[in-house]
mmCIF file of the N, C-alpha and C atoms, coordinates in Angstrom:
data_MODEL
# 
_entry.id   MODEL 
# 
loop_
_atom_site.group_PDB 
_atom_site.id 
_atom_site.type_symbol 
_atom_site.label_atom_id 
_atom_site.label_alt_id 
_atom_site.label_comp_id 
_atom_site.label_asym_id 
_atom_site.label_entity_id 
_atom_site.label_seq_id 
_atom_site.pdbx_PDB_ins_code 
_atom_site.Cartn_x 
_atom_site.Cartn_y 
_atom_site.Cartn_z 
_atom_site.occupancy 
_atom_site.B_iso_or_equiv 
_atom_site.pdbx_formal_charge 
_atom_site.auth_seq_id 
_atom_site.auth_comp_id 
_atom_site.auth_asym_id 
_atom_site.auth_atom_id 
_atom_site.pdbx_PDB_model_num 
ATOM 1   N N  . UNK A 1 1  ? 0.824   -1.180 0.000  1.00 0.00 ? 1  UNK A N  1 
ATOM 2   C CA . UNK A 1 1  ? 0.000   0.000  0.000  1.00 0.00 ? 1  UNK A CA 1 
ATOM 3   C C  . UNK A 1 1  ? 0.872   1.248  0.000  1.00 0.00 ? 1  UNK A C  1 
ATOM 4   N N  . UNK A 1 2  ? 0.671   2.063  -0.972 1.00 0.00 ? 2  UNK A N  1 
ATOM 5   C CA . UNK A 1 2  ? 1.389   3.320  -1.047 1.00 0.00 ? 2  UNK A CA 1 
ATOM 6   C C  . UNK A 1 2  ? 0.579   4.388  -0.318 1.00 0.00 ? 2  UNK A C  1 
ATOM 7   N N  . UNK A 1 3  ? 1.227   5.183  0.496  1.00 0.00 ? 3  UNK A N  1 
ATOM 8   C CA . UNK A 1 3  ? 0.532   6.235  1.243  1.00 0.00 ? 3  UNK A CA 1 
ATOM 9   C C  . UNK A 1 3  ? -0.105  7.232  0.284  1.00 0.00 ? 3  UNK A C  1 
ATOM 10  N N  . UNK A 1 4  ? -1.339  7.625  0.589  1.00 0.00 ? 4  UNK A N  1 
ATOM 11  C CA . UNK A 1 4  ? -2.000  8.624  -0.248 1.00 0.00 ? 4  UNK A CA 1 
ATOM 12  C C  . UNK A 1 4  ? -2.696  9.699  0.591  1.00 0.00 ? 4  UNK A C  1 
ATOM 13  N N  . UNK A 1 5  ? -2.313  9.794  1.878  1.00 0.00 ? 5  UNK A N  1 
ATOM 14  C CA . UNK A 1 5  ? -2.887  10.804 2.762  1.00 0.00 ? 5  UNK A CA 1 
ATOM 15  C C  . UNK A 1 5  ? -1.794  11.663 3.366  1.00 0.00 ? 5  UNK A C  1 
ATOM 16  N N  . UNK A 1 6  ? -1.981  12.963 3.296  1.00 0.00 ? 6  UNK A N  1 
ATOM 17  C CA . UNK A 1 6  ? -1.039  13.894 3.892  1.00 0.00 ? 6  UNK A CA 1 
ATOM 18  C C  . UNK A 1 6  ? -1.366  14.160 5.352  1.00 0.00 ? 6  UNK A C  1 
ATOM 19  N N  . UNK A 1 7  ? -0.516  14.927 5.996  1.00 0.00 ? 7  UNK A N  1 
ATOM 20  C CA . UNK A 1 7  ? -0.670  15.226 7.428  1.00 0.00 ? 7  UNK A CA 1 
ATOM 21  C C  . UNK A 1 7  ? -1.967  15.968 7.731  1.00 0.00 ? 7  UNK A C  1 
ATOM 22  N N  . UNK A 1 8  ? -2.301  16.951 6.941  1.00 0.00 ? 8  UNK A N  1 
ATOM 23  C CA . UNK A 1 8  ? -3.518  17.727 7.195  1.00 0.00 ? 8  UNK A CA 1 
ATOM 24  C C  . UNK A 1 8  ? -4.757  16.836 7.101  1.00 0.00 ? 8  UNK A C  1 
ATOM 25  N N  . UNK A 1 9  ? -4.787  15.976 6.110  1.00 0.00 ? 9  UNK A N  1 
ATOM 26  C CA . UNK A 1 9  ? -5.899  15.050 5.926  1.00 0.00 ? 9  UNK A CA 1 
ATOM 27  C C  . UNK A 1 9  ? -6.028  14.111 7.124  1.00 0.00 ? 9  UNK A C  1 
ATOM 28  N N  . UNK A 1 10 ? -4.909  13.612 7.600  1.00 0.00 ? 10 UNK A N  1 
ATOM 29  C CA . UNK A 1 10 ? -4.911  12.704 8.745  1.00 0.00 ? 10 UNK A CA 1 
ATOM 30  C C  . UNK A 1 10 ? -5.387  13.415 10.015 1.00 0.00 ? 10 UNK A C  1 
ATOM 31  N N  . UNK A 1 11 ? -4.948  14.643 10.226 1.00 0.00 ? 11 UNK A N  1 
ATOM 32  C CA . UNK A 1 11 ? -5.338  15.402 11.420 1.00 0.00 ? 11 UNK A CA 1 
ATOM 33  C C  . UNK A 1 11 ? -6.840  15.693 11.397 1.00 0.00 ? 11 UNK A C  1 
ATOM 34  N N  . UNK A 1 12 ? -7.368  16.089 10.245 1.00 0.00 ? 12 UNK A N  1 
ATOM 35  C CA . UNK A 1 12 ? -8.801  16.363 10.128 1.00 0.00 ? 12 UNK A CA 1 
ATOM 36  C C  . UNK A 1 12 ? -9.614  15.109 10.428 1.00 0.00 ? 12 UNK A C  1 
ATOM 37  N N  . UNK A 1 13 ? -9.168  13.966 9.922  1.00 0.00 ? 13 UNK A N  1 
ATOM 38  C CA . UNK A 1 13 ? -9.884  12.711 10.170 1.00 0.00 ? 13 UNK A CA 1 
ATOM 39  C C  . UNK A 1 13 ? -9.856  12.339 11.653 1.00 0.00 ? 13 UNK A C  1 
ATOM 40  N N  . UNK A 1 14 ? -8.725  12.536 12.310 1.00 0.00 ? 14 UNK A N  1 
ATOM 41  C CA . UNK A 1 14 ? -8.631  12.222 13.741 1.00 0.00 ? 14 UNK A CA 1 
ATOM 42  C C  . UNK A 1 14 ? -9.563  13.134 14.545 1.00 0.00 ? 14 UNK A C  1 
ATOM 43  N N  . UNK A 1 15 ? -9.585  14.416 14.206 1.00 0.00 ? 15 UNK A N  1 
ATOM 44  C CA . UNK A 1 15 ? -10.459 15.358 14.913 1.00 0.00 ? 15 UNK A CA 1 
ATOM 45  C C  . UNK A 1 15 ? -11.925 14.972 14.711 1.00 0.00 ? 15 UNK A C  1 
ATOM 46  N N  . UNK A 1 16 ? -12.303 14.634 13.480 1.00 0.00 ? 16 UNK A N  1 
ATOM 47  C CA . UNK A 1 16 ? -13.680 14.210 13.223 1.00 0.00 ? 16 UNK A CA 1 
ATOM 48  C C  . UNK A 1 16 ? -14.021 12.934 13.983 1.00 0.00 ? 16 UNK A C  1 
ATOM 49  N N  . UNK A 1 17 ? -13.083 12.004 14.055 1.00 0.00 ? 17 UNK A N  1 
ATOM 50  C CA . UNK A 1 17 ? -13.314 10.763 14.790 1.00 0.00 ? 17 UNK A CA 1 
ATOM 51  C C  . UNK A 1 17 ? -13.548 11.047 16.268 1.00 0.00 ? 17 UNK A C  1 
ATOM 52  N N  . UNK A 1 18 ? -12.785 11.965 16.823 1.00 0.00 ? 18 UNK A N  1 
ATOM 53  C CA . UNK A 1 18 ? -12.962 12.332 18.231 1.00 0.00 ? 18 UNK A CA 1 
ATOM 54  C C  . UNK A 1 18 ? -14.330 12.975 18.448 1.00 0.00 ? 18 UNK A C  1 
ATOM 55  N N  . UNK A 1 19 ? -14.711 13.868 17.550 1.00 0.00 ? 19 UNK A N  1 
ATOM 56  C CA . UNK A 1 19 ? -16.020 14.525 17.662 1.00 0.00 ? 19 UNK A CA 1 
ATOM 57  C C  . UNK A 1 19 ? -17.147 13.494 17.574 1.00 0.00 ? 19 UNK A C  1 
ATOM 58  N N  . UNK A 1 20 ? -17.061 12.577 16.614 1.00 0.00 ? 20 UNK A N  1 
ATOM 59  C CA . UNK A 1 20 ? -18.092 11.548 16.464 1.00 0.00 ? 20 UNK A CA 1 
ATOM 60  C C  . UNK A 1 20 ? -18.173 10.671 17.710 1.00 0.00 ? 20 UNK A C  1 
ATOM 61  N N  . UNK A 1 21 ? -17.024 10.286 18.259 1.00 0.00 ? 21 UNK A N  1 
ATOM 62  C CA . UNK A 1 21 ? -17.011 9.450  19.457 1.00 0.00 ? 21 UNK A CA 1 
ATOM 63  C C  . UNK A 1 21 ? -17.607 10.183 20.651 1.00 0.00 ? 21 UNK A C  1 
ATOM 64  N N  . UNK A 1 22 ? -17.267 11.449 20.808 1.00 0.00 ? 22 UNK A N  1 
ATOM 65  C CA . UNK A 1 22 ? -17.812 12.239 21.919 1.00 0.00 ? 22 UNK A CA 1 
ATOM 66  C C  . UNK A 1 22 ? -19.330 12.375 21.775 1.00 0.00 ? 22 UNK A C  1 
ATOM 67  N N  . UNK A 1 23 ? -19.805 12.641 20.576 1.00 0.00 ? 23 UNK A N  1 
ATOM 68  C CA . UNK A 1 23 ? -21.245 12.752 20.349 1.00 0.00 ? 23 UNK A CA 1 
ATOM 69  C C  . UNK A 1 23 ? -21.963 11.453 20.697 1.00 0.00 ? 23 UNK A C  1 
ATOM 70  N N  . UNK A 1 24 ? -21.354 10.331 20.366 1.00 0.00 ? 24 UNK A N  1 
ATOM 71  C CA . UNK A 1 24 ? -21.976 9.036  20.657 1.00 0.00 ? 24 UNK A CA 1 
ATOM 72  C C  . UNK A 1 24 ? -21.953 8.728  22.154 1.00 0.00 ? 24 UNK A C  1 
ATOM 73  N N  . UNK A 1 25 ? -20.785 8.867  22.767 1.00 0.00 ? 25 UNK A N  1 
ATOM 74  C CA . UNK A 1 25 ? -20.638 8.457  24.163 1.00 0.00 ? 25 UNK A CA 1 
ATOM 75  C C  . UNK A 1 25 ? -21.297 9.417  25.155 1.00 0.00 ? 25 UNK A C  1 
ATOM 76  N N  . UNK A 1 26 ? -21.580 10.637 24.744 1.00 0.00 ? 26 UNK A N  1 
ATOM 77  C CA . UNK A 1 26 ? -22.315 11.552 25.616 1.00 0.00 ? 26 UNK A CA 1 
ATOM 78  C C  . UNK A 1 26 ? -23.825 11.415 25.434 1.00 0.00 ? 26 UNK A C  1 
ATOM 79  N N  . UNK A 1 27 ? -24.231 10.619 24.468 1.00 0.00 ? 27 UNK A N  1 
ATOM 80  C CA . UNK A 1 27 ? -25.649 10.396 24.236 1.00 0.00 ? 27 UNK A CA 1 
ATOM 81  C C  . UNK A 1 27 ? -26.314 11.455 23.385 1.00 0.00 ? 27 UNK A C  1 
ATOM 82  N N  . UNK A 1 28 ? -25.534 12.343 22.804 1.00 0.00 ? 28 UNK A N  1 
ATOM 83  C CA . UNK A 1 28 ? -26.086 13.387 21.942 1.00 0.00 ? 28 UNK A CA 1 
ATOM 84  C C  . UNK A 1 28 ? -26.667 12.775 20.671 1.00 0.00 ? 28 UNK A C  1 
ATOM 85  N N  . UNK A 1 29 ? -25.963 11.801 20.114 1.00 0.00 ? 29 UNK A N  1 
ATOM 86  C CA . UNK A 1 29 ? -26.427 11.083 18.933 1.00 0.00 ? 29 UNK A CA 1 
ATOM 87  C C  . UNK A 1 29 ? -26.595 9.618  19.337 1.00 0.00 ? 29 UNK A C  1 
ATOM 88  N N  . UNK A 1 30 ? -27.785 9.085  19.143 1.00 0.00 ? 30 UNK A N  1 
ATOM 89  C CA . UNK A 1 30 ? -28.061 7.711  19.553 1.00 0.00 ? 30 UNK A CA 1 
ATOM 90  C C  . UNK A 1 30 ? -28.670 6.926  18.404 1.00 0.00 ? 30 UNK A C  1 
ATOM 91  N N  . UNK A 1 31 ? -28.943 5.684  18.667 1.00 0.00 ? 31 UNK A N  1 
ATOM 92  C CA . UNK A 1 31 ? -29.603 4.825  17.685 1.00 0.00 ? 31 UNK A CA 1 
ATOM 93  C C  . UNK A 1 31 ? -28.704 4.480  16.518 1.00 0.00 ? 31 UNK A C  1 
ATOM 94  N N  . UNK A 1 32 ? -29.338 4.275  15.386 1.00 0.00 ? 32 UNK A N  1 
ATOM 95  C CA . UNK A 1 32 ? -28.619 3.857  14.179 1.00 0.00 ? 32 UNK A CA 1 
ATOM 96  C C  . UNK A 1 32 ? -27.607 4.904  13.737 1.00 0.00 ? 32 UNK A C  1 
ATOM 97  N N  . UNK A 1 33 ? -27.988 6.164  13.789 1.00 0.00 ? 33 UNK A N  1 
ATOM 98  C CA . UNK A 1 33 ? -27.062 7.229  13.387 1.00 0.00 ? 33 UNK A CA 1 
ATOM 99  C C  . UNK A 1 33 ? -25.831 7.243  14.281 1.00 0.00 ? 33 UNK A C  1 
ATOM 100 N N  . UNK A 1 34 ? -26.018 7.022  15.562 1.00 0.00 ? 34 UNK A N  1 
ATOM 101 C CA . UNK A 1 34 ? -24.897 6.973  16.488 1.00 0.00 ? 34 UNK A CA 1 
ATOM 102 C C  . UNK A 1 34 ? -23.937 5.842  16.172 1.00 0.00 ? 34 UNK A C  1 
ATOM 103 N N  . UNK A 1 35 ? -24.477 4.688  15.860 1.00 0.00 ? 35 UNK A N  1 
ATOM 104 C CA . UNK A 1 35 ? -23.626 3.538  15.519 1.00 0.00 ? 35 UNK A CA 1 
ATOM 105 C C  . UNK A 1 35 ? -22.898 3.781  14.206 1.00 0.00 ? 35 UNK A C  1 
ATOM 106 N N  . UNK A 1 36 ? -23.585 4.360  13.240 1.00 0.00 ? 36 UNK A N  1 
ATOM 107 C CA . UNK A 1 36 ? -22.946 4.678  11.956 1.00 0.00 ? 36 UNK A CA 1 
ATOM 108 C C  . UNK A 1 36 ? -21.798 5.655  12.167 1.00 0.00 ? 36 UNK A C  1 
ATOM 109 N N  . UNK A 1 37 ? -22.011 6.689  12.981 1.00 0.00 ? 37 UNK A N  1 
ATOM 110 C CA . UNK A 1 37 ? -20.943 7.657  13.256 1.00 0.00 ? 37 UNK A CA 1 
ATOM 111 C C  . UNK A 1 37 ? -19.778 7.012  13.996 1.00 0.00 ? 37 UNK A C  1 
ATOM 112 N N  . UNK A 1 38 ? -20.069 6.090  14.899 1.00 0.00 ? 38 UNK A N  1 
ATOM 113 C CA . UNK A 1 38 ? -19.011 5.399  15.631 1.00 0.00 ? 38 UNK A CA 1 
ATOM 114 C C  . UNK A 1 38 ? -18.181 4.520  14.697 1.00 0.00 ? 38 UNK A C  1 
ATOM 115 N N  . UNK A 1 39 ? -18.828 3.822  13.789 1.00 0.00 ? 39 UNK A N  1 
ATOM 116 C CA . UNK A 1 39 ? -18.112 3.009  12.802 1.00 0.00 ? 39 UNK A CA 1 
ATOM 117 C C  . UNK A 1 39 ? -17.282 3.903  11.884 1.00 0.00 ? 39 UNK A C  1 
ATOM 118 N N  . UNK A 1 40 ? -17.856 5.024  11.461 1.00 0.00 ? 40 UNK A N  1 
ATOM 119 C CA . UNK A 1 40 ? -17.132 5.969  10.618 1.00 0.00 ? 40 UNK A CA 1 
ATOM 120 C C  . UNK A 1 40 ? -15.911 6.528  11.355 1.00 0.00 ? 40 UNK A C  1 
ATOM 121 N N  . UNK A 1 41 ? -16.065 6.795  12.637 1.00 0.00 ? 41 UNK A N  1 
ATOM 122 C CA . UNK A 1 41 ? -14.934 7.267  13.443 1.00 0.00 ? 41 UNK A CA 1 
ATOM 123 C C  . UNK A 1 41 ? -13.822 6.222  13.467 1.00 0.00 ? 41 UNK A C  1 
ATOM 124 N N  . UNK A 1 42 ? -14.188 4.963  13.622 1.00 0.00 ? 42 UNK A N  1 
ATOM 125 C CA . UNK A 1 42 ? -13.193 3.888  13.632 1.00 0.00 ? 42 UNK A CA 1 
ATOM 126 C C  . UNK A 1 42 ? -12.470 3.797  12.288 1.00 0.00 ? 42 UNK A C  1 
ATOM 127 N N  . UNK A 1 43 ? -13.207 3.944  11.201 1.00 0.00 ? 43 UNK A N  1 
ATOM 128 C CA . UNK A 1 43 ? -12.593 3.915  9.864  1.00 0.00 ? 43 UNK A CA 1 
ATOM 129 C C  . UNK A 1 43 ? -11.649 5.104  9.696  1.00 0.00 ? 43 UNK A C  1 
ATOM 130 N N  . UNK A 1 44 ? -12.055 6.278  10.162 1.00 0.00 ? 44 UNK A N  1 
ATOM 131 C CA . UNK A 1 44 ? -11.193 7.463  10.070 1.00 0.00 ? 44 UNK A CA 1 
ATOM 132 C C  . UNK A 1 44 ? -9.893  7.253  10.835 1.00 0.00 ? 44 UNK A C  1 
ATOM 133 N N  . UNK A 1 45 ? -9.980  6.689  12.032 1.00 0.00 ? 45 UNK A N  1 
ATOM 134 C CA . UNK A 1 45 ? -8.769  6.445  12.826 1.00 0.00 ? 45 UNK A CA 1 
ATOM 135 C C  . UNK A 1 45 ? -7.871  5.435  12.116 1.00 0.00 ? 45 UNK A C  1 
ATOM 136 N N  . UNK A 1 46 ? -8.455  4.346  11.622 1.00 0.00 ? 46 UNK A N  1 
ATOM 137 C CA . UNK A 1 46 ? -7.668  3.315  10.944 1.00 0.00 ? 46 UNK A CA 1 
ATOM 138 C C  . UNK A 1 46 ? -6.967  3.868  9.709  1.00 0.00 ? 46 UNK A C  1 
ATOM 139 N N  . UNK A 1 47 ? -7.700  4.604  8.872  1.00 0.00 ? 47 UNK A N  1 
ATOM 140 C CA . UNK A 1 47 ? -7.079  5.147  7.664  1.00 0.00 ? 47 UNK A CA 1 
ATOM 141 C C  . UNK A 1 47 ? -6.021  6.197  7.999  1.00 0.00 ? 47 UNK A C  1 
ATOM 142 N N  . UNK A 1 48 ? -6.209  6.912  9.093  1.00 0.00 ? 48 UNK A N  1 
ATOM 143 C CA . UNK A 1 48 ? -5.213  7.900  9.506  1.00 0.00 ? 48 UNK A CA 1 
ATOM 144 C C  . UNK A 1 48 ? -3.935  7.227  9.995  1.00 0.00 ? 48 UNK A C  1 
ATOM 145 N N  . UNK A 1 49 ? -4.087  6.133  10.709 1.00 0.00 ? 49 UNK A N  1 
ATOM 146 C CA . UNK A 1 49 ? -2.917  5.427  11.235 1.00 0.00 ? 49 UNK A CA 1 
ATOM 147 C C  . UNK A 1 49 ? -2.075  4.833  10.107 1.00 0.00 ? 49 UNK A C  1 
ATOM 148 N N  . UNK A 1 50 ? -2.725  4.262  9.091  1.00 0.00 ? 50 UNK A N  1 
ATOM 149 C CA . UNK A 1 50 ? -1.979  3.637  7.998  1.00 0.00 ? 50 UNK A CA 1 
ATOM 150 C C  . UNK A 1 50 ? -1.687  4.612  6.855  1.00 0.00 ? 50 UNK A C  1 
ATOM 151 N N  . UNK A 1 51 ? -2.208  5.829  6.923  1.00 0.00 ? 51 UNK A N  1 
ATOM 152 C CA . UNK A 1 51 ? -2.000  6.872  5.899  1.00 0.00 ? 51 UNK A CA 1 
ATOM 153 C C  . UNK A 1 51 ? -2.440  6.431  4.509  1.00 0.00 ? 51 UNK A C  1 
ATOM 154 N N  . UNK A 1 52 ? -3.475  5.641  4.463  1.00 0.00 ? 52 UNK A N  1 
ATOM 155 C CA . UNK A 1 52 ? -3.981  5.139  3.181  1.00 0.00 ? 52 UNK A CA 1 
ATOM 156 C C  . UNK A 1 52 ? -5.498  5.144  3.196  1.00 0.00 ? 52 UNK A C  1 
ATOM 157 N N  . UNK A 1 53 ? -6.103  5.755  2.187  1.00 0.00 ? 53 UNK A N  1 
ATOM 158 C CA . UNK A 1 53 ? -7.556  5.772  2.049  1.00 0.00 ? 53 UNK A CA 1 
ATOM 159 C C  . UNK A 1 53 ? -7.925  5.009  0.775  1.00 0.00 ? 53 UNK A C  1 
ATOM 160 N N  . UNK A 1 54 ? -8.611  3.867  0.914  1.00 0.00 ? 54 UNK A N  1 
ATOM 161 C CA . UNK A 1 54 ? -8.960  3.078  -0.268 1.00 0.00 ? 54 UNK A CA 1 
ATOM 162 C C  . UNK A 1 54 ? -9.883  3.817  -1.240 1.00 0.00 ? 54 UNK A C  1 
ATOM 163 N N  . UNK A 1 55 ? -10.679 4.761  -0.745 1.00 0.00 ? 55 UNK A N  1 
ATOM 164 C CA . UNK A 1 55 ? -11.571 5.501  -1.634 1.00 0.00 ? 55 UNK A CA 1 
ATOM 165 C C  . UNK A 1 55 ? -10.817 6.487  -2.527 1.00 0.00 ? 55 UNK A C  1 
ATOM 166 N N  . UNK A 1 56 ? -9.630  6.888  -2.127 1.00 0.00 ? 56 UNK A N  1 
ATOM 167 C CA . UNK A 1 56 ? -8.830  7.792  -2.960 1.00 0.00 ? 56 UNK A CA 1 
ATOM 168 C C  . UNK A 1 56 ? -8.262  7.070  -4.177 1.00 0.00 ? 56 UNK A C  1 
ATOM 169 N N  . UNK A 1 57 ? -8.023  5.768  -4.056 1.00 0.00 ? 57 UNK A N  1 
ATOM 170 C CA . UNK A 1 57 ? -7.342  4.996  -5.089 1.00 0.00 ? 57 UNK A CA 1 
ATOM 171 C C  . UNK A 1 57 ? -8.031  5.041  -6.453 1.00 0.00 ? 57 UNK A C  1 
ATOM 172 N N  . UNK A 1 58 ? -9.337  4.709  -6.560 1.00 0.00 ? 58 UNK A N  1 
ATOM 173 C CA . UNK A 1 58 ? -9.958  4.711  -7.895 1.00 0.00 ? 58 UNK A CA 1 
ATOM 174 C C  . UNK A 1 58 ? -10.023 6.090  -8.546 1.00 0.00 ? 58 UNK A C  1 
ATOM 175 N N  . UNK A 1 59 ? -9.987  7.141  -7.724 1.00 0.00 ? 59 UNK A N  1 
ATOM 176 C CA . UNK A 1 59 ? -10.068 8.497  -8.261 1.00 0.00 ? 59 UNK A CA 1 
ATOM 177 C C  . UNK A 1 59 ? -8.698  9.127  -8.476 1.00 0.00 ? 59 UNK A C  1 
ATOM 178 N N  . UNK A 1 60 ? -7.643  8.434  -8.078 1.00 0.00 ? 60 UNK A N  1 
ATOM 179 C CA . UNK A 1 60 ? -6.285  8.952  -8.257 1.00 0.00 ? 60 UNK A CA 1 
ATOM 180 C C  . UNK A 1 60 ? -5.969  10.131 -7.357 1.00 0.00 ? 60 UNK A C  1 
ATOM 181 N N  . UNK A 1 61 ? -6.641  10.226 -6.220 1.00 0.00 ? 61 UNK A N  1 
ATOM 182 C CA . UNK A 1 61 ? -6.433  11.340 -5.299 1.00 0.00 ? 61 UNK A CA 1 
ATOM 183 C C  . UNK A 1 61 ? -5.286  11.009 -4.356 1.00 0.00 ? 61 UNK A C  1 
ATOM 184 N N  . UNK A 1 62 ? -4.443  11.981 -4.097 1.00 0.00 ? 62 UNK A N  1 
ATOM 185 C CA . UNK A 1 62 ? -3.389  11.844 -3.112 1.00 0.00 ? 62 UNK A CA 1 
ATOM 186 C C  . UNK A 1 62 ? -3.172  13.199 -2.455 1.00 0.00 ? 62 UNK A C  1 
ATOM 187 N N  . UNK A 1 63 ? -3.226  13.220 -1.126 1.00 0.00 ? 63 UNK A N  1 
ATOM 188 C CA . UNK A 1 63 ? -2.988  14.466 -0.405 1.00 0.00 ? 63 UNK A CA 1 
ATOM 189 C C  . UNK A 1 63 ? -1.596  14.482 0.218  1.00 0.00 ? 63 UNK A C  1 
ATOM 190 N N  . UNK A 1 64 ? -0.778  13.489 -0.131 1.00 0.00 ? 64 UNK A N  1 
ATOM 191 C CA . UNK A 1 64 ? 0.604   13.442 0.364  1.00 0.00 ? 64 UNK A CA 1 
ATOM 192 C C  . UNK A 1 64 ? 1.427   14.524 -0.324 1.00 0.00 ? 64 UNK A C  1 
ATOM 193 N N  . UNK A 1 65 ? 2.370   15.047 0.426  1.00 0.00 ? 65 UNK A N  1 
ATOM 194 C CA . UNK A 1 65 ? 3.311   15.994 -0.171 1.00 0.00 ? 65 UNK A CA 1 
ATOM 195 C C  . UNK A 1 65 ? 4.245   15.219 -1.089 1.00 0.00 ? 65 UNK A C  1 
ATOM 196 N N  . UNK A 1 66 ? 4.443   15.766 -2.275 1.00 0.00 ? 66 UNK A N  1 
ATOM 197 C CA . UNK A 1 66 ? 5.330   15.116 -3.224 1.00 0.00 ? 66 UNK A CA 1 
ATOM 198 C C  . UNK A 1 66 ? 6.744   15.625 -3.034 1.00 0.00 ? 66 UNK A C  1 
ATOM 199 N N  . UNK A 1 67 ? 7.715   14.915 -3.579 1.00 0.00 ? 67 UNK A N  1 
ATOM 200 C CA . UNK A 1 67 ? 9.102   15.361 -3.499 1.00 0.00 ? 67 UNK A CA 1 
ATOM 201 C C  . UNK A 1 67 ? 9.233   16.701 -4.209 1.00 0.00 ? 67 UNK A C  1 
ATOM 202 N N  . UNK A 1 68 ? 10.006  17.588 -3.599 1.00 0.00 ? 68 UNK A N  1 
ATOM 203 C CA . UNK A 1 68 ? 10.177  18.920 -4.164 1.00 0.00 ? 68 UNK A CA 1 
ATOM 204 C C  . UNK A 1 68 ? 9.261   19.947 -3.512 1.00 0.00 ? 68 UNK A C  1 
ATOM 205 N N  . UNK A 1 69 ? 8.490   19.523 -2.522 1.00 0.00 ? 69 UNK A N  1 
ATOM 206 C CA . UNK A 1 69 ? 7.660   20.449 -1.789 1.00 0.00 ? 69 UNK A CA 1 
ATOM 207 C C  . UNK A 1 69 ? 6.312   20.763 -2.415 1.00 0.00 ? 69 UNK A C  1 
ATOM 208 N N  . UNK A 1 70 ? 5.986   20.108 -3.511 1.00 0.00 ? 70 UNK A N  1 
ATOM 209 C CA . UNK A 1 70 ? 4.701   20.356 -4.172 1.00 0.00 ? 70 UNK A CA 1 
ATOM 210 C C  . UNK A 1 70 ? 3.678   19.343 -3.670 1.00 0.00 ? 70 UNK A C  1 
ATOM 211 N N  . UNK A 1 71 ? 2.412   19.735 -3.683 1.00 0.00 ? 71 UNK A N  1 
ATOM 212 C CA . UNK A 1 71 ? 1.337   18.814 -3.291 1.00 0.00 ? 71 UNK A CA 1 
ATOM 213 C C  . UNK A 1 71 ? 0.440   18.552 -4.478 1.00 0.00 ? 71 UNK A C  1 
ATOM 214 N N  . UNK A 1 72 ? -0.253  17.431 -4.416 1.00 0.00 ? 72 UNK A N  1 
ATOM 215 C CA . UNK A 1 72 ? -1.138  17.046 -5.514 1.00 0.00 ? 72 UNK A CA 1 
ATOM 216 C C  . UNK A 1 72 ? -2.480  17.726 -5.370 1.00 0.00 ? 72 UNK A C  1 
# 
């Protein structure tokens, strides 16, 4: 797996995962929507840890910084 996520993308995903988890565990969001957000939070954390997003692959998206200081 080649990395396709940059630092900013990873940080945003981690922050969103924390927000989703807090909303679920405080009871602000419950039921099916709460479970969906919790699963989405887990996916965000996992993709952030491995720096790879499978949904970026078919679209050719990469937020990693390229050599030479340029970004895609």
